[in-house]
N, C-alpha and C positions, 0 to 999 in steps of 0.2 A: 317345493315346500319342505320346511323342514319344522319336525315337531317330536320333541324329545330328543334321542339318539338318531333319529331316522330322519333321510332325506328322500323325499316322494317324487317321482319322475311319471307323468303322461302325458300325453297327446290330447286329451280330453278331460276338461275342467271337473266334470262331474264325477269321472274315475279317481280323479286326482281328492278330490274330499272325500269320495266315500275310502278309498285306503286309506285317507290319514285319519281318518275316524275309527279305523279298526287298532285294536290292540295286538302286543306280539302275539298273545296267546290266543288272541282269536285267528288269528293264520295258522298257527298249526293245528287248531280245531277241526280245521276242514281236511278231512280223512284222504282224499284225493293229494290233497298238497302237502300232508305230511309224508302219504305213502312216496310223490317222487322224491323230498329230500333226502329222505330213506335211500332212493334208486342212485341218488346222485353221487350219494358216499361223502358229503362233504363233513368233515369231524365237527365245523361248528359254521355259523355264517352270520356274517352283518349288512348281507344284502342278498335280497331274492327277488324272484319275479314267478309269477304263474299265469298261465293262461287255461283254463279248462275247453280244448277244442272241440270234444263230444257235444257240449253244451252249446256254443256258439255257432257250430257250423252250419246249422239250420238256416240260422237268421243271414251270416253271410251270403251262403249259397242263395238263397231269394233277393237278398242285394244286388250280388252279382250277376244273377239271370236277368236281374229289371234292368241295370246299365246297361249289360250285352244287347240286349232286344232293342234299346234305344238305338246303340252303334248301326244293329243290322238294317234298322228303317232308315238312317239318314244314310248309310253309307248305299243304300239300294235307290234311295233317289236321287245319286249321283252314280247309278248304274253299276255300282260295284255288289256283288255277291259275297257275302259272309258266311261260314260254317254256323249253322243253327246253335251249337253251344261251346261254350269256352271253357267250361271245368267240366269234370267226370259226374255226373250224376249224385245229388247227396245218399243215394241207394248206394252206389258205387264205391264211396270215398267213407262213409261213416264206421265203415270195418277197420280203416286204418288209421283213425285217430285215437289218441291219448292223449292226456294232458301233457302240457309245454309249461317248461320252466329251467330255472338256473339261480346258481346259489353261488357267492364269493364271499371272500375271507381272508384275513390277513393276519401273519405273523411275524415274528422279526426276522422271518429270511427272506419275506417278498409278500408278493400280493396274487391271492389265486381265484379262478372262476372255473365255475364248469356250468355244463346247459344240456337238454335233451329235448328234443322235439320228434315226430315222428316221422318227418321227412323235411328236408331243406324246403323253405319257404312255406311251411303249415302254417305258422302263428299270423305270418304277414294276408294267407290268404283267408284262412278259416278265424284268428283269433276274433278275439271280443273288440269292438270298436265303440263301445258305450257306457253307461256308468257302472256297468255290473262287471268290469275288466279289477280283478284284483292282481294290483301288479305295485311293486315297492321296491325301492334299493335304497338301502341302508350303508353309514359311512362310519368306521370307527375313528379315532382318532390317530390309531396306529395304520388305517388305511388311507388316510390320507397324508399323514406323514411320507408313506411310501409311494404316493401316487403323483407327490408337487414337485419331486426333483424330476422326476420323469417328464412331466410336463414343461418343466424350467428348459430343461434340455433342450426339450423339442423345438420350444421357442427359441432358443438363441442359436438353434441350427437354421430356423427360416432366416432370423435376425440375420446371420453370417452371408446365408444366400443373398439375402437383398442387398449386404451391402457388397457385395461381389459384383450383382446389376448394376448397383451406383457407379461402380468405378469403371464397369465395360462402356456404361453410358459416355461417363467422362471420356475414355479413350477414344472413343467414335466421336466425339465431340472435339476433340484434340486432331484428331488426322482431319474432321472438315477444316478446320480453322487453318491445319497447316497447308491443305488444298487451296485454300483461297487468300495465303498468303505465303506463296514461294515455296511453301515446305516449312518455315519460320514455325518456332512451337509456341503456345501462347505463353504471354508474360507470366499469368497466374492463372488460377483457377475463375476465379469473376470474370476473366474475359471470356469464359464458356456459354455462358448464359447466352447471346444471341444466336448461339449455333442452335437452339431450340430446348436448351435444358431449364427445367426448375429448381427454385431454391432448394426443395425438399432431396432432390439427387445429392448435395453437399452433406444432408444429415444419415448417421446411423440411426436405424433404430433400436442400437442396443446401447446409444449413448442418453444422456439426459439432457442432450441440446433443445431448444425450444425457440421455434422459428417467431419471433415478434410478427404481432397482425401488420405493424407499423411496417415490416419489410415486405410482408405476401403481398401489401396493397400497395407498395412504395414502387418509386422508378426502377428502370433497368441500373441506371447508377447507383442508387441506394441499395437495390439488393446485390450488384457486383462487389461493392464494398462491403456488405455484411459477409459475403462467404471468403475475401480474403481474409479475413478476423476470425470468421468462427467456424468456418469447413471441418468436418470431423476426419477430412481427407487433406492429407498433405500431398503438394505438389512437387514431384522433383524434374525441373527443367533441363531438359537435354543441354550439351555443350553445342547442338550444332543443329541442323534442322533436323527433324523427328523423321525425315523419309529415309537419313543416312542411320541412325541408330539402329544398335542391332536389337533383336526379339528380347533377348534379356536383359534391356537398359529397363530399369525400373522407372516408373513415369509417375506415380502416383503412388500412396497406402493409405492405410487406415490410422489413425494416431494409435500408437502402443497403449494398450489396456483396456480399448474398447471391449475388448471379448474377453477382459480377464487376462490370464496367464495362458489361454489356448494359443493362441497365435495372430497372426495380421492378416489379411487380405492384400495382396501388393498387383495393381495393374502395371502392366509391361508393353513398349513400345510399340510393339504389333498388337496390341490391344485385347490379349488375353491374360485371365485376370489367376491369381494361383494362392490357394489359402495355405501359406507357410506357417510353422511352429515357431514359437519366441525365438528359438534359438536360432536357427535358419533367418527368420526375417529379419531379425535385430542384423549379422551379420551380413544382409543383402543390402540393406539399406545404408548400413556406415561403410560398407566399400564403394556404395554406388555415390553418396554423399561425401564421406571425408568424416560424420558425426553420427552421433548418437540420434537416434529418430527420436522423432517429438511423440511426446507422451500423451496420452488423455487425463485431461483433469475435469471431476464431475465439476458441474457448473453448482455455484451456491445457490440454495432458495434463498430468495428476498421475501419479506414482511409484503402481504399487501397494504 
């Protein structure tokens, strides 16, 4: 839920509504919360969470004991004996508990977060689970600006890994094709679809290439023709049989530019895939094909 300058998160709808209904001043008016924030030493905060564990431990312990009693009964019915207590008694754990919470903030140098809890897992076991939980996370524009590049980079890394996986599948299908055709290399990428590949394998998650519904539901011949023309991967057909190609012979590569200027995934004849920086990739592909690698062109959006 977004309210004013804050984004609120909670696993409980009731807790979410209650937290969002409180003002920033009311959070700080809670003496336990204010003391915890002071202990954390945050110079300022745009995000925070708070759990009054001493206040919630009794209800959580009671609920856990009731659940464990049911587990014991069901296990006993199966001839299995379990210990009577899953957790320490409330009397034993209460002296160990204290409020738990965190604070986060951002400046022009980065994003920061500090947290404190009595012991690992204390919030999960003894924290609030109902509408009385007081927790919120705020996000400033600066914090979002700092976090988004990191998220985008992580997404691109995942897309790069998926691209390598697609090329490995293309490599395996090429070897299977060669086994069925006396070592001959496939004539094009479209010819690999009968080897168990789907059209999706020929599209990179980093590209804007969209597979038309008519192609997804089309015949094998229609799909093969589409792959030959629109695949995000370029096939480098060996001069002879695949079985005679050296392990460092490029077999296919991603169109240059799909990952910006970072580099290119290249499939080799022995089935392995390497991500090469842009300069090395261009050199490898140019040397193998005698011409510059095919560049990726972002599809134009068509009016509906």
